C-alpha positions as CSV (number, residue, x, y, z in Angstrom):
1,M,-76.5,-49.4,-57.9
2,N,-76.2,-51.0,-54.4
3,I,-76.4,-48.2,-51.9
4,R,-75.7,-50.5,-49.0
5,I,-72.3,-51.5,-50.4
6,Q,-71.5,-47.8,-51.0
7,T,-72.3,-47.1,-47.3
8,E,-70.2,-50.0,-46.1
9,E,-67.3,-48.6,-48.2
10,I,-67.8,-45.2,-46.6
11,E,-67.7,-46.7,-43.2
12,L,-64.5,-48.5,-44.0
13,K,-62.8,-45.3,-45.2
14,T,-64.1,-42.9,-42.5
15,L,-64.7,-44.7,-39.3
16,S,-62.2,-45.4,-36.5
17,K,-60.2,-48.6,-36.5
18,Y,-62.1,-49.4,-33.3
19,A,-65.6,-49.0,-34.9
20,S,-67.9,-51.8,-35.6
21,L,-68.3,-52.0,-39.4
22,S,-71.7,-53.1,-40.5
23,R,-70.2,-55.3,-43.2
24,D,-68.3,-57.2,-40.5
25,T,-71.3,-58.0,-38.3
26,K,-71.3,-61.4,-36.6
27,G,-74.7,-61.8,-38.2
28,R,-78.2,-62.8,-37.3
29,K,-79.5,-66.0,-35.8
30,I,-81.3,-66.7,-39.0
31,E,-79.5,-65.7,-42.1
32,E,-81.2,-63.2,-44.4
33,Q,-80.7,-61.7,-47.8
34,K,-78.9,-58.3,-47.5
35,C,-80.8,-55.1,-48.2
36,S,-79.7,-53.2,-51.3
37,I,-80.2,-49.8,-49.5
38,R,-79.7,-50.2,-45.8
39,T,-76.8,-51.7,-43.8
40,D,-77.6,-54.4,-41.3
41,F,-77.5,-52.0,-38.4
42,Q,-79.8,-49.6,-40.1
43,R,-82.3,-52.4,-40.7
44,D,-82.1,-53.3,-37.0
45,R,-82.9,-49.7,-36.1
46,D,-85.9,-49.6,-38.4
47,R,-87.3,-52.9,-37.1
48,I,-87.0,-51.6,-33.5
49,I,-88.8,-48.3,-34.3
50,H,-91.6,-50.1,-36.1
51,S,-92.1,-52.6,-33.2
52,K,-95.1,-52.6,-30.9
53,A,-92.9,-52.6,-27.8
54,F,-91.3,-49.4,-29.0
55,R,-94.6,-47.6,-29.3
56,R,-95.7,-48.7,-25.8
57,L,-92.7,-46.9,-24.3
58,K,-94.7,-43.6,-24.5
59,R,-97.0,-44.8,-21.8
60,K,-94.5,-46.3,-19.4
61,T,-93.1,-44.6,-16.3
62,Q,-89.6,-43.3,-16.3
63,V,-89.3,-42.3,-12.6
64,F,-92.6,-40.8,-11.3
65,I,-95.7,-42.9,-11.3
66,A,-98.8,-41.1,-12.7
67,P,-97.4,-37.6,-12.7
68,E,-99.7,-34.7,-13.4
69,G,-98.1,-32.6,-16.2
70,D,-97.1,-33.1,-19.8
71,H,-93.4,-32.3,-19.5
72,Y,-92.2,-35.2,-17.3
73,R,-90.2,-37.8,-19.1
74,T,-91.6,-41.1,-20.1
75,R,-89.7,-44.3,-21.0
76,L,-89.9,-43.2,-24.6
77,T,-88.5,-39.7,-24.1
78,H,-85.7,-41.2,-22.0
79,T,-84.9,-43.6,-24.9
80,L,-84.8,-40.7,-27.4
81,E,-82.5,-38.7,-25.1
82,V,-80.2,-41.7,-24.7
83,S,-80.2,-42.1,-28.5
84,Q,-79.4,-38.5,-29.1
85,I,-76.4,-38.4,-26.7
86,S,-75.2,-41.7,-28.0
87,R,-75.3,-40.6,-31.6
88,T,-73.4,-37.4,-30.7
89,L,-70.6,-39.4,-29.0
90,A,-70.5,-42.0,-31.8
91,R,-70.1,-39.4,-34.4
92,A,-67.4,-37.5,-32.5
93,L,-65.4,-40.6,-31.9
94,R,-65.9,-41.8,-35.5
95,L,-67.7,-45.0,-34.4
96,N,-70.8,-46.6,-36.0
97,E,-73.6,-44.2,-35.3
98,D,-76.3,-46.6,-36.7
99,L,-75.2,-49.3,-34.3
100,A,-75.3,-46.9,-31.3
101,E,-78.7,-45.7,-32.4
102,A,-80.2,-49.2,-32.7
103,V,-78.9,-50.3,-29.3
104,S,-80.2,-47.0,-27.7
105,L,-83.7,-47.4,-29.2
106,A,-84.0,-51.0,-28.0
107,H,-82.3,-50.9,-24.6
108,D,-85.5,-50.4,-22.5
109,L,-88.0,-52.3,-24.6
110,G,-88.3,-54.9,-21.8
111,H,-89.1,-52.3,-19.1
112,T,-92.2,-52.9,-17.0
113,P,-95.1,-50.6,-16.2
114,F,-94.3,-48.3,-13.2
115,G,-90.6,-48.2,-14.0
116,H,-88.2,-49.8,-11.7
117,T,-90.9,-50.4,-9.1
118,G,-92.5,-52.9,-11.6
119,E,-89.2,-54.4,-12.3
120,N,-88.4,-55.0,-8.6
121,V,-91.8,-56.6,-8.0
122,L,-91.5,-59.1,-10.9
123,N,-87.9,-59.8,-9.8
124,Q,-89.3,-60.8,-6.4
125,I,-92.3,-62.9,-7.4
126,H,-91.3,-64.4,-10.7
127,T,-89.5,-67.7,-10.7
128,G,-86.0,-67.0,-11.9
129,G,-86.2,-63.3,-11.2
130,F,-86.6,-60.5,-13.7
131,K,-84.2,-58.0,-15.2
132,H,-85.3,-55.4,-17.7
133,N,-82.2,-55.8,-19.9
134,K,-82.8,-59.5,-20.2
135,Q,-86.4,-58.9,-20.9
136,S,-85.5,-56.4,-23.6
137,L,-83.5,-59.1,-25.3
138,R,-86.4,-61.5,-25.0
139,V,-88.7,-58.9,-26.6
140,V,-86.5,-58.6,-29.7
141,D,-85.6,-62.3,-29.9
142,F,-89.0,-63.8,-29.2
143,L,-92.0,-61.6,-28.3
144,E,-92.1,-59.3,-31.2
145,H,-93.4,-60.7,-34.5
146,R,-92.0,-60.3,-38.0
147,R,-93.1,-62.0,-41.1
148,R,-95.1,-64.6,-39.3
149,S,-92.2,-65.6,-37.1
150,N,-91.2,-64.7,-33.6
151,G,-88.5,-62.2,-33.0
152,L,-86.9,-59.3,-35.0
153,N,-83.8,-61.4,-35.8
154,L,-81.4,-58.6,-35.0
155,T,-77.6,-58.6,-35.4
156,Y,-75.3,-60.0,-32.7
157,E,-73.9,-56.6,-32.0
158,V,-77.2,-54.9,-31.3
159,R,-78.4,-57.9,-29.2
160,D,-75.1,-57.7,-27.2
161,G,-75.6,-54.0,-26.6
162,I,-79.1,-54.5,-25.4
163,L,-78.2,-57.2,-22.9
164,N,-75.2,-55.5,-21.5
165,H,-76.4,-51.9,-21.3
166,T,-76.6,-52.3,-17.6
167,G,-75.0,-54.6,-15.1
168,E,-71.5,-55.8,-14.5
169,N,-70.6,-56.9,-18.0
170,D,-69.7,-54.3,-20.7
171,P,-70.9,-54.6,-24.3
172,E,-68.3,-56.0,-26.7
173,T,-68.5,-53.1,-29.1
174,L,-67.6,-49.5,-28.3
175,E,-71.0,-48.4,-29.7
176,G,-72.6,-50.6,-27.0
177,Q,-70.4,-49.1,-24.4
178,I,-71.4,-45.6,-25.5
179,V,-75.1,-46.5,-24.9
180,K,-74.3,-47.9,-21.5
181,I,-72.7,-44.7,-20.3
182,C,-75.2,-42.4,-22.1
183,D,-78.1,-44.2,-20.4
184,R,-76.6,-43.1,-17.1
185,I,-75.9,-39.6,-18.3
186,A,-79.5,-39.2,-19.6
187,Y,-81.4,-40.5,-16.6
188,I,-79.3,-38.7,-14.0
189,N,-79.7,-35.3,-15.7
190,H,-83.3,-35.6,-16.9
191,D,-84.4,-37.0,-13.5
192,I,-82.8,-34.0,-11.8
193,D,-84.8,-31.8,-14.2
194,D,-88.1,-33.6,-13.5
195,S,-87.5,-33.6,-9.7
196,I,-86.9,-29.8,-9.7
197,R,-90.1,-29.4,-11.9
198,A,-92.0,-31.5,-9.3
199,N,-90.7,-29.4,-6.4
200,I,-89.1,-32.5,-4.9
201,I,-85.7,-30.8,-4.8
202,I,-84.3,-27.4,-5.7
203,L,-81.1,-26.9,-7.7
204,D,-79.1,-25.9,-4.6
205,D,-79.9,-29.2,-2.9
206,L,-77.5,-30.8,-5.3
207,P,-73.9,-31.3,-4.1
208,K,-72.1,-28.0,-4.4
209,D,-68.9,-29.5,-5.8
210,C,-70.9,-31.4,-8.5
211,L,-72.5,-28.1,-9.6
212,E,-69.1,-26.4,-9.7
213,V,-67.4,-29.2,-11.7
214,L,-70.3,-30.4,-14.0
215,G,-72.4,-27.3,-14.4
216,R,-75.5,-25.7,-12.9
217,T,-77.8,-26.3,-15.9
218,H,-79.1,-29.5,-17.6
219,S,-77.3,-28.7,-20.8
220,E,-74.0,-27.7,-19.1
221,R,-73.8,-31.0,-17.2
222,I,-74.5,-33.1,-20.2
223,N,-72.0,-31.1,-22.3
224,T,-69.3,-31.5,-19.6
225,M,-69.8,-35.3,-19.4
226,V,-69.9,-35.7,-23.2
227,I,-66.7,-33.7,-23.8
228,D,-65.0,-35.5,-21.1
229,I,-65.8,-38.9,-22.6
230,I,-64.6,-37.8,-26.0
231,N,-61.3,-36.5,-24.6
232,N,-60.8,-39.7,-22.6
233,S,-61.9,-42.2,-25.3
234,I,-60.8,-40.8,-28.7
235,G,-58.4,-43.2,-30.3
236,K,-58.8,-45.8,-27.6
237,N,-60.5,-49.2,-27.5
238,K,-62.6,-48.3,-24.4
239,I,-65.3,-45.7,-23.6
240,T,-64.5,-44.0,-20.3
241,M,-64.8,-40.8,-18.3
242,S,-62.0,-39.2,-16.4
243,E,-61.7,-40.0,-12.7
244,E,-62.8,-36.5,-11.7
245,I,-66.0,-36.4,-13.9
246,K,-66.9,-40.0,-13.1
247,Y,-66.6,-39.2,-9.4
248,H,-69.0,-36.3,-9.6
249,T,-71.3,-38.1,-11.9
250,D,-71.5,-41.0,-9.5
251,K,-72.0,-38.6,-6.6
252,L,-75.0,-37.0,-8.4
253,R,-76.4,-40.5,-9.0
254,D,-76.0,-41.4,-5.3
255,F,-77.8,-38.1,-4.4
256,M,-80.7,-39.0,-6.6
257,F,-81.1,-42.4,-5.0
258,N,-81.0,-41.0,-1.5
259,K,-83.2,-38.0,-2.1
260,V,-85.5,-38.9,-5.0
261,Y,-85.6,-42.5,-6.2
262,L,-86.0,-44.2,-2.8
263,T,-87.4,-41.7,-0.3
264,S,-89.3,-38.8,-2.0
265,N,-93.0,-38.1,-1.9
266,A,-93.1,-38.9,-5.6
267,K,-92.6,-42.6,-4.6
268,K,-95.6,-42.7,-2.3
269,E,-97.6,-44.5,-5.0
270,D,-95.1,-47.4,-5.3
271,K,-96.9,-49.6,-2.8
272,K,-100.1,-49.4,-4.9
273,A,-98.2,-50.1,-8.1
274,K,-96.5,-53.1,-6.4
275,F,-99.9,-54.4,-5.2
276,I,-101.5,-54.1,-8.7
277,I,-98.7,-56.1,-10.4
278,E,-98.7,-58.8,-7.6
279,Q,-102.4,-59.3,-7.9
280,L,-102.4,-59.5,-11.7
281,Y,-99.5,-62.0,-11.6
282,I,-101.4,-64.3,-9.2
283,Y,-104.7,-63.9,-11.0
284,Y,-103.3,-65.0,-14.4
285,L,-101.4,-67.9,-13.0
286,N,-104.7,-69.1,-11.6
287,N,-106.7,-68.1,-14.7
288,F,-104.3,-68.8,-17.5
289,K,-107.0,-69.3,-20.1
290,E,-108.0,-65.7,-19.7
291,L,-104.8,-64.5,-21.2
292,P,-105.0,-63.1,-24.7
293,L,-104.7,-65.9,-27.3
294,E,-101.3,-64.5,-28.6
295,H,-99.8,-65.1,-25.2
296,R,-101.3,-68.5,-24.7
297,N,-99.8,-69.4,-28.0
298,Y,-96.4,-68.5,-26.7
299,Y,-96.9,-71.2,-24.1
300,N,-98.2,-73.8,-26.6
301,N,-95.5,-73.2,-29.2
302,S,-92.4,-72.7,-27.2
303,S,-90.5,-73.9,-24.1
304,S,-91.9,-71.0,-22.0
305,S,-93.5,-71.9,-18.7
306,K,-96.8,-70.4,-17.7
307,E,-95.0,-68.2,-15.2
308,D,-92.8,-66.9,-18.1
309,V,-95.9,-66.1,-20.2
310,V,-97.7,-64.3,-17.4
311,C,-94.5,-62.3,-16.7
312,D,-94.1,-61.4,-20.4
313,Y,-97.7,-60.2,-20.5
314,I,-97.5,-58.0,-17.5
315,A,-94.0,-56.7,-18.3
316,G,-95.3,-55.5,-21.7
317,M,-98.2,-53.5,-20.3
318,T,-98.2,-49.7,-20.2
319,D,-99.1,-47.9,-16.9
320,K,-102.5,-47.0,-18.2
321,Y,-103.3,-50.5,-19.5
322,V,-102.3,-52.2,-16.3
323,T,-104.4,-49.9,-14.1
324,N,-107.4,-50.3,-16.3
325,L,-107.0,-54.1,-16.4
326,F,-106.8,-54.2,-12.6
327,S,-109.9,-52.1,-12.3
328,K,-111.8,-54.3,-14.7
329,L,-110.8,-57.5,-12.9
330,F,-111.0,-56.5,-9.2
331,L,-113.2,-53.4,-8.9
332,P,-117.0,-53.6,-9.1
333,S,-118.5,-52.1,-12.2
334,P,-121.6,-49.8,-12.1
335,W,-124.9,-51.4,-13.2
336,D,-128.4,-50.4,-13.9
337,K,-131.2,-52.7,-12.6
338,Y,-133.6,-51.2,-15.1
């Protein structure tokens, strides 16, 4: 009995004509023997979950650097919220839930320590710039290891969704488009929740018309957005919101940029974070041999420049790791003369 083939047949019979069927994937860079149990998209999901980069997300900043409290989102919990909303939408629209989940779980694997602050610093100082979506693709294509080879060898559709989950270009698949819009739904709403918890804003600071149209609670707003997307996308070859809901969603996002992301007291640690990353980047360019052997091997066995390797090393760090490393390299250690 080949369970994968049975699953592929179920997809063919039950999914929308606009869905991405796992049997019709454009494939992997390196051809592999098919699994007898899992579809290609299910295998991609599993490879992502078992990767080191996925585990590191639990100690990476979402918005607030070094928050005190156990209930603030991390990059991992953000990823799980994006995955949950994406799966809900994919199921409702009869699209490929496994593909949406795989893209969701991998979309932020390339994010830096200290969230977008870290991304902005590396974009400024690294030759060629830095974008977390491109780094996420680099992680799954090159930096992660599997069976003594570099990269997870994911399918084209998952890789396309990772690369285009942000920016001007849309993913080719509707499942990838779902992740792109759910990423925004998730971070706008959970960042509002965290900002209220941190006493940075109160609920009534939010634009009154947004509260009236989208809802006053976290769950109400997500529910409004999800239902609107379903109503505007079902039976269509495009994932969209209505003009009204998109307007108020974008207005909430603009509010968060103006009142939280760029100006709030929670961002007062950004200068320190920026300094730490800058100094580590300079240090390892000047002391390349002090990099871990694994990263020096990337330089020796690929076309990556030293700058690329140093950037990869820093981008992969967690908040805790990067601060501990900075302390070890630049701060004096206690000693006992006896």
